[in-house]
C-alpha positions as CSV (number, residue, x, y, z in Angstrom):
1,M,115.7,172.1,116.4
2,S,112.7,174.5,118.6
3,L,109.4,172.9,119.2
4,H,107.1,171.8,115.8
5,P,104.2,174.8,115.5
6,T,102.0,172.0,115.9
7,L,102.8,171.6,119.4
8,Q,103.6,174.8,120.2
9,P,99.7,176.0,121.2
10,Y,99.6,172.8,123.8
11,A,102.9,174.0,124.9
12,D,101.6,177.7,125.4
13,A,98.4,176.7,127.1
14,W,100.1,174.4,129.5
15,T,102.9,176.5,130.1
16,H,100.2,179.7,131.0
17,A,98.0,177.3,133.0
18,V,100.6,175.5,135.4
19,D,102.5,179.1,136.0
20,A,99.0,180.2,137.4
21,I,99.2,177.0,139.1
22,A,102.1,177.4,140.8
23,E,101.3,181.4,141.8
24,L,98.0,180.4,143.3
25,V,99.6,178.2,145.8
26,A,102.9,179.8,146.6
27,P,101.4,181.6,149.1
28,L,99.2,179.0,150.8
29,V,99.4,178.4,154.7
30,E,99.8,174.6,155.4
31,G,96.0,174.1,156.2
32,E,94.7,175.5,153.1
33,W,96.6,173.0,151.2
34,N,93.9,170.8,152.5
35,R,90.6,172.7,151.0
36,R,88.6,170.6,149.4
37,T,88.1,171.2,145.5
38,P,85.7,170.4,142.8
39,C,87.7,167.4,141.9
40,P,86.2,164.1,143.3
41,G,88.3,163.2,146.7
42,W,91.0,165.9,145.6
43,S,92.3,168.1,148.0
44,V,94.2,171.6,146.9
45,R,98.0,169.5,147.5
46,D,96.3,166.5,145.7
47,V,95.3,168.7,142.7
48,V,99.1,169.7,142.8
49,S,100.8,166.2,143.8
50,H,98.8,165.0,140.2
51,V,100.5,168.0,138.4
52,I,103.7,167.7,139.4
53,G,103.0,163.3,138.9
54,M,101.9,163.8,135.5
55,D,104.5,166.4,134.1
56,C,107.2,164.3,135.9
57,E,106.1,161.4,133.3
58,M,106.4,163.4,130.6
59,L,109.6,163.8,131.7
60,G,110.5,159.9,131.8
61,D,110.7,159.6,135.5
62,P,110.1,156.5,137.2
63,R,106.4,156.1,138.8
64,P,106.6,155.9,143.0
65,I,106.9,152.2,144.3
66,H,104.1,152.8,146.6
67,T,100.9,151.2,147.8
68,L,97.6,152.6,147.5
69,P,95.3,152.4,150.8
70,R,92.0,150.3,150.9
71,D,89.7,152.6,151.7
72,L,89.6,155.5,149.0
73,Y,86.1,156.2,148.2
74,H,87.0,158.4,145.1
75,V,88.9,155.3,143.5
76,R,86.9,152.3,141.7
77,T,88.5,152.1,138.7
78,E,92.4,151.0,137.2
79,H,92.2,154.3,135.5
80,Q,92.0,156.2,138.8
81,R,94.0,153.8,141.0
82,Y,97.1,154.8,138.2
83,M,96.1,158.5,138.7
84,E,96.4,158.3,142.7
85,M,99.7,156.4,142.9
86,Q,101.1,159.9,142.4
87,V,98.8,161.7,144.3
88,D,98.6,159.4,147.4
89,A,102.8,159.2,147.6
90,R,102.9,162.8,148.3
91,R,99.6,163.5,150.6
92,H,102.3,164.0,153.6
93,H,104.4,166.1,152.2
94,T,104.5,169.7,153.7
95,A,103.4,173.4,152.0
96,P,107.3,174.1,151.5
97,E,108.1,170.1,150.2
98,M,105.0,171.0,147.5
99,T,106.0,173.9,146.1
100,S,109.6,173.5,145.7
101,E,108.7,170.0,144.1
102,L,106.1,172.3,141.7
103,E,108.8,174.7,140.8
104,Y,111.5,172.2,140.5
105,T,109.0,170.2,137.9
106,I,108.1,173.4,136.0
107,I,111.8,174.1,135.3
108,R,112.6,170.5,134.1
109,R,109.3,170.7,131.7
110,N,110.5,174.1,130.5
111,R,113.8,172.2,129.7
112,Q,112.5,169.9,127.7
113,L,110.5,171.8,125.8
114,R,112.9,174.3,124.7
115,N,114.8,171.4,123.5
116,E,111.8,169.4,121.9
117,S,112.9,168.4,118.5
118,R,110.4,165.2,118.4
119,Q,107.7,165.2,115.8
120,P,103.8,164.9,116.8
121,D,103.4,161.9,115.4
122,H,106.1,160.4,118.0
123,K,104.5,157.5,120.2
124,V,105.1,158.2,124.2
125,R,104.5,156.4,127.1
126,G,100.7,156.8,128.4
127,P,98.8,156.2,131.5
128,L,98.3,152.1,132.2
129,G,100.9,151.0,129.4
130,T,99.2,152.6,126.4
131,E,101.1,154.2,123.9
132,L,100.3,158.1,122.9
133,T,101.7,160.2,119.9
134,L,103.3,163.0,121.2
135,E,100.7,165.7,120.1
136,Q,98.2,163.9,122.4
137,A,100.3,163.6,125.3
138,M,101.0,167.4,124.8
139,R,97.4,167.6,124.2
140,N,96.2,165.9,127.3
141,R,98.9,167.9,129.6
142,A,97.0,171.2,128.5
143,F,93.4,170.1,128.7
144,D,94.2,168.8,132.1
145,T,96.6,171.5,133.7
146,W,93.9,173.7,133.0
147,V,90.9,172.0,134.3
148,H,93.2,171.7,137.7
149,E,94.1,175.1,137.3
150,Q,90.3,176.0,137.9
151,D,89.7,172.9,140.6
152,L,92.1,175.3,142.5
153,R,90.7,178.4,141.7
154,A,87.1,177.3,142.9
155,A,88.4,175.8,146.3
156,L,90.4,179.2,146.9
157,G,88.1,181.2,145.8
158,L,89.8,182.9,143.2
159,P,88.4,182.9,140.0
160,G,90.1,183.9,136.8
161,N,91.8,182.5,133.7
162,L,88.4,181.2,131.7
163,D,89.4,182.6,128.3
164,S,93.2,181.9,128.7
165,P,94.6,179.6,125.9
166,G,94.3,176.4,127.9
167,A,90.7,177.1,127.9
168,Y,90.0,177.2,123.7
169,I,92.3,173.5,124.3
170,V,89.2,172.2,126.5
171,R,86.5,174.1,124.6
172,D,87.9,172.0,121.3
173,E,88.4,168.5,123.1
174,L,85.0,168.4,124.8
175,L,83.0,169.5,121.6
176,S,85.1,167.1,119.8
177,V,82.8,164.8,122.1
178,L,80.0,166.2,121.7
179,P,78.4,164.5,119.4
180,K,78.8,161.2,120.9
181,V,77.0,162.3,123.9
182,V,74.1,163.2,121.9
183,A,73.8,160.8,119.0
184,E,75.1,157.3,121.2
185,D,74.9,158.1,124.7
186,A,71.9,160.3,125.0
187,Q,70.0,158.0,121.7
188,A,68.8,161.5,120.0
189,P,66.4,160.8,117.2
190,R,67.3,160.4,113.9
191,S,66.9,163.2,111.5
192,S,66.7,165.8,114.5
193,A,69.1,168.6,115.8
194,V,70.3,169.5,119.6
195,V,71.6,173.1,119.7
196,L,74.1,174.4,122.4
197,D,74.6,177.7,123.1
198,V,77.2,179.1,125.1
199,H,77.8,182.4,126.5
200,G,80.6,184.2,129.0
201,P,84.3,184.6,128.4
202,L,84.1,181.8,125.8
203,E,80.9,182.5,124.0
204,F,79.9,179.7,121.0
205,I,76.8,177.8,119.4
206,R,77.1,174.3,118.3
207,T,74.5,172.1,116.7
208,V,75.3,168.5,117.0
209,R,73.2,167.1,113.5
210,V,72.5,163.4,113.9
211,D,71.7,161.6,110.4
212,I,69.0,158.7,109.2
213,Q,71.7,156.4,110.6
214,G,72.0,157.6,114.1
215,R,75.5,159.1,113.4
216,G,76.3,162.4,115.3
217,T,78.7,165.7,113.3
218,L,79.1,168.9,114.6
219,E,78.3,172.4,113.2
220,T,78.9,175.6,113.5
221,S,75.4,176.9,112.0
222,P,72.8,177.2,114.2
223,A,69.8,174.5,113.0
224,L,65.9,175.6,112.9
225,G,63.7,174.0,114.9
226,P,66.0,171.7,116.8
227,A,64.8,169.2,119.4
228,A,66.4,170.5,122.2
229,T,68.2,173.5,123.2
230,L,70.9,173.7,126.0
231,T,72.2,177.6,126.9
232,L,74.5,177.8,129.5
233,D,77.6,179.7,130.9
234,W,81.1,178.3,129.9
235,E,82.0,177.7,133.6
236,T,79.1,175.6,134.0
237,Y,79.5,174.0,130.8
238,V,83.1,173.1,131.9
239,R,82.3,171.9,135.3
240,L,79.6,169.4,134.0
241,A,81.4,168.2,131.2
242,C,84.5,167.3,133.4
243,G,82.6,165.7,136.3
244,R,82.2,168.7,138.5
245,V,78.8,169.0,139.4
246,T,75.2,167.1,138.1
247,A,73.1,169.5,136.3
248,D,70.6,168.9,139.4
249,T,72.9,171.2,141.3
250,V,74.1,173.7,138.9
251,A,69.9,173.6,137.4
252,D,69.4,177.5,137.7
253,R,72.3,178.1,135.5
254,I,71.0,176.2,132.0
255,K,67.9,177.5,130.0
256,A,66.9,173.8,128.1
257,E,64.1,173.9,125.4
258,G,62.8,171.2,123.6
259,D,62.0,167.4,124.6
260,P,62.6,167.2,128.5
261,H,63.1,163.4,127.7
262,L,66.3,163.8,125.5
263,I,67.5,166.8,127.7
264,A,67.5,165.0,130.5
265,A,69.5,161.8,128.8
266,I,71.9,164.7,127.4
267,L,72.7,166.3,130.9
268,H,72.9,162.7,132.0
269,A,75.5,161.6,130.1
270,F,77.3,165.2,130.0
271,A,80.1,164.3,132.3
272,V,83.0,163.1,129.3
273,T,86.3,163.3,131.9
274,V,87.2,160.3,133.9
């Protein structure tokens, strides 16, 4: 049996991003693996370790038996501790060990995807003992891998693939939580609208309308007389929404019009990944 059509876009996006990661890190010398990335607390080696570890979990491999150091400043929650385990277990691996394990993991995952016959709603293991559908798990891997590809590109000064298949998965996922950011987190006024205008490799305009009950909905039509409008480029949107930068550090790349208090509240709540 072939991969279910619903799952194919996530497989394609993951494949494109993970192959790009392998190509990015293949020529790196030992010292370059220690470069800092925009992902808080993680080096190039750490990001690649995370990608390897999460795909090993998709393969059903056991998690490493490892004790985390107590002085990791960026690890504050149980979810972060869970993610850090795969990373810290590889912190002393050499460059050849990293590239070899990445290549081998990609081979194994490609084989798994070629033979995947499970339905999208099949339940699989998720972080911290949770259960996810296979569709959600594959969507998460596509999202995560593309974002980390961009982390590596930023660290290595090699921009690209901002409009690759993974970018569209990330766009749709980030937009799906935008109504919550605007209506619930930022407490936009009832019966108001907020417009997001994004330009660059991915261009789109979306409106979050807040109804009389305070519920937000996402629309593709522009709003007349919105309470606030945010205009920014796609890369800045991703970096903000994924917690790689704060609004203050990229203020020159954001054009904001409308209620200043609402704008500040939206930007304060903009980061939606952990």
